[in-house]
N, C-alpha and C positions, 0 to 999 in steps of 0.2 A: 353723885354717886353718894355712897356712904360714907359718914364719917368713919375714919378708920380706928381700930382698938387703940385703949391707953397702952402705954407700954411699962412695965415696974422698974423701982430702982435698980435690981439688981441687973435686970436687962442693960440698964445704962453703965451700968458701973462693970459689967464686962465687957462691954465695948470699949469703956473709956479706958478701963486697965489694959486692952491688950492696945489701943493706939499709943498711950505712954510706953509700953514697951518698946512697940516697933519702931517710934521716936527716938527709944534709946540706943538703937543698932548703931556701930559704927558706919554703917554703909548708908544709912536715911540723912540726907543732909538737913532737911528740914521739913516743917509741916507740908509745904508746898510742894517740894519733894516726894514726902510719902505719899500726897495727894496725889501727883501724877505717875507712881507706879503701880497704884491701886488703880487708878482709871478714874477717883472722884475730884471734886473740885477742892480747892484750900477751904471754904469757907466750910465745906461738907465735914472735912477733918476735924476744924473747929470745934462745930457740931457735938460731935461724935467725942471728943476729948472732953469738953465743958459739960457733957451730959444735957444736951439741949434739945434732944429730939423726945417728941410726944406721942409717936406711933412705931408699932414695928417696922422695921427697914424692909423698903419695896425689894422685888424681885431681882431690881435691876442692880443693887446695892450689894443683896444678899449675894448674887451670881460675879460679881467682882471680889469681893472679899474670899469668896469659896476658889477663885483662880489663883489670887495671891496665896493662900493658905495652901493650898492643894488639897482640899477637900470638896466634898459634895455641898451640895446647896441646904440638903436635908440637914450633914451633919454643922453646918454654920449654924441653922436654925435650933439644932438641939442646945448647942453650946450656947447660944444666946439666951435663951429661955431655960436654960439650966437642966436640962432632960438628960439624966444619966443614963448613957447609952454605950454599950460594948459594939463599937462599930465591925470591930472582925467577924464576926457573924452575921451571916446572909440574914437572919430572922430577924435580930436587930436591927438591920438597914432595912427592913419592911416597915417595921414601928417607926423608924425616924421620919418616913416616908409619909407617915400617918400626920406627922405636924402639920408637913406642908398643906394636907388637905383639910386638916382641922382649922388652919389660920384661914383657908379661904372658904369653909363654910361657914364660919362666925362671921366672915364680911358679906358673904352670898346673904346671910339672914338677917343682918343689918340695913343691906340696900333693899332687901324685901319691904322690912319693917318702912324704912323710911318712904320707899316710895308708893308704896300703898294709901299713902296720906297724901301724895299730890295731886288727887283727883280722878273722875272718870277712863272707861278705856277713851287710848286718842283713835283716831279712822288707821292710822297707819299701823298701828299696832293690830288692830282686827284683822286687816287684809293680810298681814304677817301671821296671825294664826289662823285664819281660814285657808293660807297655801299651804301652810307646813302640815294642816289635819288633812287638807285633800289628796298631800303628797303621803300619808301614812307616817307623822310625824308628827309624835304627843310631847312637844314643847316644854309640858309640864316635869316631864319624867328625866333623870340623870342622863337615860341614855340619847334622851332627843335633844337636851343642851348640846351632849358631848358631840352630836351629828353635827349639828350648828359650828361649833367650834371647831372642827374639822375642816370643816371648808372655809371658815376665817382665814383656819391657820394656813392655809393653802394658798391664799391671797396676801395674806400680812403677817406673817411667821412671828409671832411673839409679840405681837401687838394688843391680844386682846385677851380680857378675861372672865369667867363666869359672871363676875360682878357688874362686869359693863353690857354683857349680853343680857342679864337676867330681864332688868327692869324694859328693855325694849320687847322683849318677848312677852311680856304680863301687859306692855300697852300702855304702861303706864310714864313710859319717857321716850322722847324723840331720838332718833340719830343724830350727834351732831355733822357738820358738816364733814369732816372729815372719815366720818363713820360710814356714810351713805353709800359712796361705792364701794367699798367690800361687801358690805353686809347685803347690799343691792345683789353684786356677784356672788356670794354663799346662797342666798335664797333662790337664784337663778339655776345654779348646781344643781339643788335640791328638789326643787321644783318645778324649772323650765317657765314660770311663770312671772320671771322678774328682769324682764331684758333691761339692754341698759334705757335711763332716764324714767323707767317704772319707781323707782322709789323717789327719787327726788320729786316726782309728779306726785307721789300720795303724801309726800312731808308735807310739801306747797298746800296740797288741801289742806291738811290736818290744822295748819298754822292757818289760814282763812279760816275754815270753821273755828278756830279759837276767837281769833280777831271778830269777826260775827256774833260772838256770845257776847264778849266783851262790850261791843258796840250794842248790841240789845239790851242789855243791863245797864246801860247811862239814861235812857228815859224813865224806866222806873225808878232809878236814883233820884231822879228830877222832881220825878211826881211828888216821890215822898218828903223832898225837902220842902215843895212847895205848901202839900198838906202841915207839914211842922210850921212853919212861917204863920199859917193861917191860925 
């Protein structure tokens, strides 16, 4: 997965100041109590208070803060990023939602740039791309990615992001053990070509192919070593 973007000192300060203000309220007994009310761990509260975060909060934390404050997740992001928006206006609400899209686009770009350097197209990725293409789905477009995401959400709501899916669709990253079944389910719903067991089979083929490539490089390395010794 791509490295998340760094967070500004102002972002850390706003989060820390909010935690400090909440802890000062008489109904909040302690940091541990505050964490339980928000739905995060005691150590997370400490990190926020001491400004020990190094990247923007993930969706889970944003959503918990939003529930606690009675805000939308978009408003929480706008507040943390110091984006001055009047949320009484529908137009401004739309603008605030763009903050979420912008963050996701940045992470998508980081994921793409990182995975492009990881090596040649993986076999399982080629199979996925071929199936989508035959089903009339262009995985390179926003619409195509959204289609795959919609089926993944039916299987495993809230567990997938474009940052996770894009490298797999590009064929430069294999799905993890946890991702195999839901991804196979989604692809079968879209294309009808990924019944139970096929994703596991294609991943196994990919691993075997990579293993053979690694083993095939060993004799060459040995010959080069012997030549150097001579």
